[in-house]
N, C-alpha and C positions, 0 to 999 in steps of 0.2 A: 860806497857803503860795509862797513867792516859788517861779514858776518858772526855770531858771538859760538861761542863751542856749541856747545845745545842747540842751535838749529843746524850746524850743519851735520849733529852725529844726527841729530831726527829724520832728517831729509837722504842720507845717507844708510840710516834701518832699511827701510823701500825698498833698499840695491837688494836686501838681502830675500826678501817677496819678489819680485824682480828678477831676479840672475837663476831663482831657482823655475821661477814658473816659465822659462826662457829655456835653461837647461834643460829639465827632467822628460816634457814631454818628443822633445827634440834625437834626446838620446835614447826613451824607451820605447817610446809611442811604437814606432813602428814597429822595434823589436818585438812589443809584445803584441802585437798583430800577429806579425810576419813567423813567431816562432812560440806564442803560446795558444793564441786563435787558431790560427793556421789557418791566417788569411791571407790572399795572393799578394804579391809585393806591393806587382801598378796599382791594387788596391789599398793598399795599407796605405802608400804616400798621396793615392787619391785623398784619402778620409783629412789628414791632414791637413793637406793642403787646403782644403774644401771651407774646416774652420779658419784658416788664414781669411783665404778669400772675405769669407763671413767678418772678419775683423777690419777687414780694407772698407767695407761696404758700413760696417759703424764706427768707425773710428773719427771722421769728418763730423759726425753728428753729433757722437760724445763733447765731441771738444768745441763745438759750437752751446752743446746745454754748459758745456764748463765756461767757458766764459760769460753765456748769461745769471750763470750762482754768482759767478766774480763780480760781475758788472752789479748786483740786487745784493748781494751778500754777504761782499767784500773777503768772500774764501771760496776757493774748489772744492771741501772737504766735504760735502756732501757727499756728490759719487764717489769720492775716492775709499771712503765708508763702506756702503755699498757694496762694491768690490772686494776690498775687504774682507767681507763677511760671507759671502757667497763666493766666493773661489775654490775655501776650503773643505764646502760640500760640492759640487762638486765637479771639481779633483777627485775627488773618493773614489764620485761615482766612477768615472774613468776608467778607472781596473775595479769596479770590483762585474764585472760577467758575471756571471754562470758559469762555471764549469763544463754544465749538461750542456749549453747551448751550442752549434753549429757557428760556421766561420762567418754566413752570412746573417745571422739575428748577432751574434757578439759583435759583428761589424761594425750597423745600426746603431746597437746602444752603445757604442763609444761615440760613434759621430756625436747624434743629441749631446748626451754631454757635454765630449769635449765641448761644442756648438756652448751649450751655457757657458763650459767654463773661463775658454775665449773670450765672450762677453764681460763677463766679473772682470776676468783681468784686467782688458778696456778700462772698464768703468774709473778703474785707479790708474793705470798706468798715463792716459791722455792731458790729465791733471796737474800730472805727477812731476812728467814734462815739461810739462806750460812754465814750472815754479821759479827752474834757478833766474828769466829772466826776469824776476819780478821782488825775488828776494832782495839782489844784493845791483845796482848799475854797474859795478866796479868790474872791469875787464878779467883786471887777476884774482879778485874774492871769486871770479865763479870757475876758472880752471881748480881757482882753492878748494869749491864745492865742489869740482866736478871729479875733479882726482879724489878725495872722497868717498865720494858714490861708486866710483872701477876699485877702489880700493876693497870694500865692501862688497863690492858686486864682482870679483875677482874672488876672492874666500867663502862668498856660496854656491859658486859656481862651482869651487871644488870640497865645498863642504856636501852639495847633492849631488853634481857628478860622480865624489866616493863614492858615498854614504848609501844613496839608494841602490846603490846593485850590491849591494853588504846588506844592505835589511833583504833585501828582496830574496837575498839568500840565505834568511837568517832562520829561513823554516821549508823544511825539503818539497811542501805541495806553491810550487807554481804560481797559481791562483790564489792563496794565503798572502804568497813573500809579495805576489804584491800591490793584494789589498793592506797589508802594513804598513806597505814603502808607500803609499798615497795618504792613509791615517795620517802617520807622524810627518811626513811633509808639508799634507797640507795644514796643519796644526800649526807650524812653523809661520810658512805663508802667512799665513791667517794674521794669526800676532804683527810678525813684521811690520805687511801693509797698515793695520791700522792705525798702528804705535808712529808711522809718519805717516798720517792722515792729517795728521794734526799743528806737522808741522809752521804751519801759519798764528794756528793762534798764538793771541800777545803781539803779534809783531805787523807792522804795517807798511806793510810794502813799498821803494815808491814810487811802483807804476798802479799803487790800489785808487788816489782819488782820478787820474786818466782814464781810467776803464772805468770808472761810476762815471766817471761824467759823460761818456760816449761810448754809452751800448749797446750790443747789436743787434742788425736785426733780426736777427727771431727771438720772437718776443714770446712769451708761457704764456701766452693767452692765442696767439694764432693752434690753427691748427697744425698737428703732427705731419702732415707729411708740409705742409710749408716751411716748420720748422729744416722738416733734411732739407727738401729744397735751399735755404738759403745757407746751410750745411757744407753740400755741398760747391758751392756760389761761392762761399769763401774759401775753402780750400782749392778751384781754380782760379781764384784776381791772388791767392798769395803762391802761386806757382806762377803765374802769369806774370808779375809785375813785382818777386825779387830772383833777381839772378845768381844772388848768392847759395839764396834757400833753393833752389834748383838744381846748382851744382852742385852744394851738400848734398843733398836730399840722390839723389844719384849717385856720387859716392858709395854715401853708405850703404844703400840698398844691395847695392855690386856686392861689399864684404860680407853684408849681411847673408848673403846670400851663398857666396865662400864658405864663411866660415856655420852656417847651417847647415850646410853638406857636410863637413867633415865632422862639423857633430853626430849629425843623423849614422855618419861612419862609422863612429866610435868602437860602438858596443860589432859589429859586426868584424872588423878592423882583430879586434882583442880576441874573438872563436874564431873565425876561420884560417886569418890570416898569420897573430902568435900561436891562439892552439889553446888561448887560454882566458876566459872568460872575465878572471880575477885581476887577467889585462885591465881591462876599460877603468880600473880605481890608479893605479898605475899610469895608466896616459893624461887619467886628465890632472892626477901630481905635474906628472910635467911639464901641462898646457897651462896651467895657474896658478901653480905658487912661486914662479919667477914673476908673474904678472903682475903678484903683490907687492914685488919687492920696487917692482921698476912703474906702476902708476906713478911715483914720486916723482923720480925721475926724466920724465916726460914731460910731467910738471916743470921741474927742473927746467928740462929744452927748450920747451913752451917761453917760456917766460925770457928767456935769452937768447930763442932764433926766432918766434913767432909761431902759435899752436900751427898753424896751416903748413910750416917749412918742418917740424915734429912728427905732425904729423904725416906726409909724407915718406920722409926717413922712415916708420913705422909700418907702411905698407911695404916699402921696398923688401926689405928684413924677412917680413912675412912672406911675403910671393916667395922669397928665395927658401930658406924654410922648408916652403909647405912644399915646392918642387924635387927638391932634397929631399922626401919619403917615398918620391918611386920608388928607391934604390927597394923598398917592402917586397917587391915583385921578386927579384933573385934573389935574396939575403934577410929573409924576417929575424930581428931580433931585438935583444936589449937595445941597440946602437939608433933606435929609433925617440925613446925617450931624451937624450940629450939633442938631437935634429925639435923635438916638440918644444922643447922646452926654452932652442931661444924663441921657436913660437908664440909663444907665450907671454915672452917679453914683450915681441912686437905685439901681439894683441892687446898689453897693456894700454897700449897708443890708441893703438885700434876704438875705445871703447871709451875713453879716457877723452881723447880730445876733437873730437867730433863730435859729440856729447856739450863738450863747454865751448864748440865754436856755434851751436846754434841758438843758443841764447844771445850770441851779438849778433846774428842777422837777424832774431828776432826785437832785440830792442837799434837796432839801424833801420829796420822798418820803420819802427814807430815815430820814431826821429823824424825820418824821412818822408812817411805820409800820413802817419799817427798812428793812436795805440790803439789796444782793444783786440787785434786778433790774435793773442798767443795762443791760444784752443786752439786755432784753428791749421796752424801748423806745429803746432805734438800734434793735432787729429792725424794731418797728415804725415807727418814724422813715425809718427806709431804706425800705422798704416804699411808706410813702405819699409820697416822695420820686421816686423811681420809678415809683409809679404816675401822680401825677404828667407830671412829661416826659413817659410810655412815652402818656395819654392826651393832650398835646399833639399828639405824630405823630395820633394819630389826627381828632383836631381835625381840625392839616393837609390830608392823606388826604382827612377824611369831605370837607370841603370845597374839593377839589381835584376829588374827584368828583362832587359832585353840582353843579359850575360849568363841566361837561365838559370840564376836564386828558386833553390827550390824550398817554397814556403813548410813546412811542419807545426803540428801541433805541442802538446809539452808532451814529455817521455818519451816519442819519438827517435830514433837517431837515423840523423841525414849525414849525408857524405856533399859535398858539393862539388862541383862541374870546372876546372881552371879555370874556366875563363870566369866565372862566377866570380874566385875570389882574384883575377887580376881587375872586372870591374872595378871590385871594395879598393881598392889600392888606389887606379885611377882616380875614382871618385871623393879619396881623403890626401889625394896628395895632388897629382896635376887640374883637374879642374880647379880649387881653390885658386890656385894659384895664377892660374888665366883670367882667372873672374877680379885679384883682387889685381894684376897689371894692369886690366884694360878701367881700375877705380881709378889707376895715376892719370889718366884724357883729362876726366871733370874735377880731379884734382887740382892739378897744373893750372886748370882755370877760373876754378874758385878767385876773385876778386879782392874778398874786406881784409885786410890789414890789422893790425892795434891802433897804429891810427888814425884810420878811418874811424874802430869803431868811440873812439876818448876825442876825436874831433864833434862828432855826434853827442855825447854825452853835457853839452854846454843847450845845442837844444833843446831836450828833451824836459831840461830842467822845470823850464818854467811852465809845459802843462801841465807837469806833474807835481807842481805846486799850486796852480792854478786853486 
């Protein structure tokens, strides 16, 4: 099924919001806690991790609720709209800690507000990830759809990663600067998510009739605890029954952990290694600008050699580039931007290719076991992604604590010990390289090829048109 340009554009627009929310907390939240509110590094990392663990708990439930919405109403839009409206409010509150509050009270405020923001984001993200498998049943069209999404995603990461620090420093008071950043970013997040939430409007997806014919067990009339239990059972069953999904998910989580660690370290590298807080904008430009160019390139490579081989190549390039950044420990300088640019070119593949492979896994499962589980798959996928990024922040904060990093409140001058600076470099280079190298073990065992997906399509069509 060929997708029109409007559908592709509207779906990709959602990545402005998903890219922004995935980038900003990892980039600035721990730094906001340690260097503005004076929260200890380990406690700051724990706050972000707890919010993401909460995501892991609720994402399967949201996935099952989204499947039930799809079966009952033929659309996943309802939860997406709720998330789009609520996210800007709670994102703003996350950075609205009163300046007079101490570290303990500020940390509690951030934890509660960020938990709510993470919940709102999941209400959009889980059904959003389920959509590609339902918008088209064509192998190449899914690659086209997800390539467009990643182009927008990388532009959003560049805009948020570079623009947010600039907004934060636009006013002299750090607390007011973070509030300005959160207000502008939150507005952009909400608008982009709301626009994308209507992507199904007026469309009849290939799998919609089959899904409607086989609603999931989580009936709306059942008590909430039964619906939650069904959600976790659906998720466990999806993991148990689909070997391709297990392997792809483990690969993606390891890589999310790697990129999450690098993301959390970028602000610290800029300040304590390159000695220029504004350098974080250049680091993001070096990472994301090549990704915008190379996302279509990886799509072309995937069409020629297969998604899984292109994904493997991108992962190897990223591993080598990340490991090369360890030279910052001995010779910090502008040369790092060139190495980060190589990592950015590979990063485009690490984002677009697994996301294009996930709908193939979902459609293969539907063809072999019956449709109606897209939400369960997307719920687990979102939980895995958020876990990876959260643990990346945890890895960074544990490294800071273990190497003697000194937290400070806004306006205080602090000098970091050499051990802390070395820890920042290692968390930005060697640790991500090792994690992506580990992900190659599961990626090489991923079994699905284009022939498998194409062979499954005829078997799925009778059910879809029933």
